[in-house]
N, C-alpha and C positions, 0 to 999 in steps of 0.2 A: 503493500499500500503505500509505504514511503517513497519507493522507487518509482511507483505510478504518479505519485504527487509531484515528484521533481519534473519528470517527463511532460506533464501536462501543464505545468505552472506556466502562465502567462509571461512572454519575454519582457524584460525591462528596456526601457527606451534606448540604453546603451548596447544591448543585445541585439534589437531590432535593427539599429545602424550597423552593428558589426557583422550581421548577417549579409549585408549588401558586399561585402569584401570578403576575400578568402582569407580566414583566421590562420591558415597555415602558410601564408605568403611569406617570404623572406622579410626580416627585420632590417631596420636601418643598420648599415655596417658599424656606425658608432655605437650602436645598442648592443649588437653582437661583441664587439670588442670589450664593452665594458662588462657585459656579463661574464665573458670567458675570463676577464681579470678577477673580478668577484669571486668566481667558483674557485680559481687557483689560489687566491689569498685565504680563502675560507677553509677549504678541505684539503688541498695539496693532493688531489688525486687525478690519475690518468685513467679514465675508463677503457675497457675492452670495447671492440666494435659491437660485441654482442649485447652489452649492457649500457652503452652510449646511446641515449635517446636519439632518433632522427630529429633533423632540423624543424621538420613540420610539427611534430609534437611538441617540441620546447616552444616554437613560436606560438602555437595556440594556446598554450596555458600562460605564456606571457600576456598575451592580450586579454586572456580571460580572467586572469588574476587581477589586472588592474582596471578592468570595467565591470568587476563583480558580476560576471556572467559566465560561471563555470557550468559546463555541461558534463552528463554522465556518460562516459564512454565504456564500451566493453573491453576487455583485456586484449582482444586481437587487434584493437586499434593502436596499441603502444608499440609502434614499430621502433626497432634498434637501427642503428647505422648500417648494421650488416644486411638487415632485410630491405632497408630503404634504397641500398645501392646494389642489390641484386639486379640484373636485367630483367625486364617484362616477360614472363613466360610465354613460349611460342610453340605452336603446334604445326608440324609440317604434314601436308596432306599429299599423298602420291596420287597424280591422275593418270589419264592414258597418254600414250606416245612420250613417256619420259617426263611429263610436266610435273611440277612439284608446286604446290600453294603453301605460304607460309601465313599462318592465321595468329594474330596477336592475341595473347590471354589478357586476363585481369591483372591488375596491380596486386602484387604479393602482400600479404598481411602476415602477422605472426601466427604461425600454427600452435594451437592449444588443444591437446588430446589427452592431457593428464594434469594432476596437480602442481607437479614439478615444472612444467611449461607455464602453467598459470602463475606461478611463484616468480618465474623469471620475467613474466610480462609486468608483474608489480614491481620487481626490481628496476625494470626500465622506466617505469611510471614514477618511482621514488626519485630516481636520479633526473628524470625530466622537471618533475616539481621542483626539487631542490635548485636546479639550474634557473627556472623561471622565477622562483620565489626567494630568491637570495637577497633580501633586502629587509629593514626593520620596520614594524608597525607597533602601535600600542597594543599591549596585551589586554585582553578580556577577562583573564583569570587573575591577574595580580594588578591592581589599580596602580598606575604610575609607571609601570616597568614597560620595557621595550622587548619585542621578540623577533626572531627571524620569522618571516612569514611562512615559509615552508622549509623548515629544517630537515636536513638529510637524515639524521638519526631516527627522527619521529616516523618517517615514512619507510625506511628500511626496518625498524622493529615492528611496523604493520605487516610488512611482506612476511617477514620470519614468524610472525604470531599467526598468520593466516596459514601458511604451510604446516607448522607444529600443529595446529588444533585440527587441520584437516587430515593429516595423517593419523590422528588419534581416533578418528571414526571407523567403526568396524563395518566398513561397507565394500563394496567391489569399487574397483578404480573408477568406473563412471559414477558411482553413486557419491564417491568422495568429490569428484569434479564438480557435480551438479551442487552438493552440499556447499562447497566453497563458493562457487558462482552466485548462488544466491545470496549468501551472507556477505559476500564482498560487495555487490552491488547495492545491497540494503545499506550497510555501512556507509559506503561513499556517497548514497544518496542523502543520507541524513547529516554527514559532513557538508555537503552542499548547501543543504537548508541552513545550517549554522554559518557558513561563508557568505551566505547572500544576506545574513542578518549583521555582517560586519565582523566576524571571526576571522582570525588567520587561518590558513589551511592546516598548520600544524596542531593549533589548539583545537580547531573544529573535527579533526580526525580523531584526536585524543579523547574528546568527550563523545563522539558518535560511538567509538569502539566500545566505551565504557557501557552505553545505554544499549 
């Protein structure tokens, strides 16, 4: 019900304006450079291409965080640099007289068939959120304090917790994946509700997970 409420919620004025442009479009070079410097200064991490989020995902979160118009996305949408730079799948069809037709396929997405792949999708999202939300805002929990909008540790801990809890379920592999998917979408939907009320992403995720 929470997830459905977020999906059906009327768009804000900012979101309506944002829908007219591609939210995954490249950011201004100055913004990209500033974001990269802030990431290096804060975390001193160099991510592998399997966990480094694709530019489109980071660009989307950067715009959504700052316009307070976050959308609920499925884990298959969390592309890594590796997936994003794979060539578009093609299918070669042999015809008569030696002719061959090449048919372009759909853009690749992250494949998710078990809880481990789902977990790595959440890891990609955690890195993307931390890159896009690496700035300070006023805390809703501690009055007068400043907090990082989307801290890396909070998001990584969420991914680890999700995997740990899913593996504890005495179900089939498909049952565990369904269990995790439903609870992850519900939790992140509740997080979005808090974010649209002015909470930072990290604090919103923490309270949503508790609830």
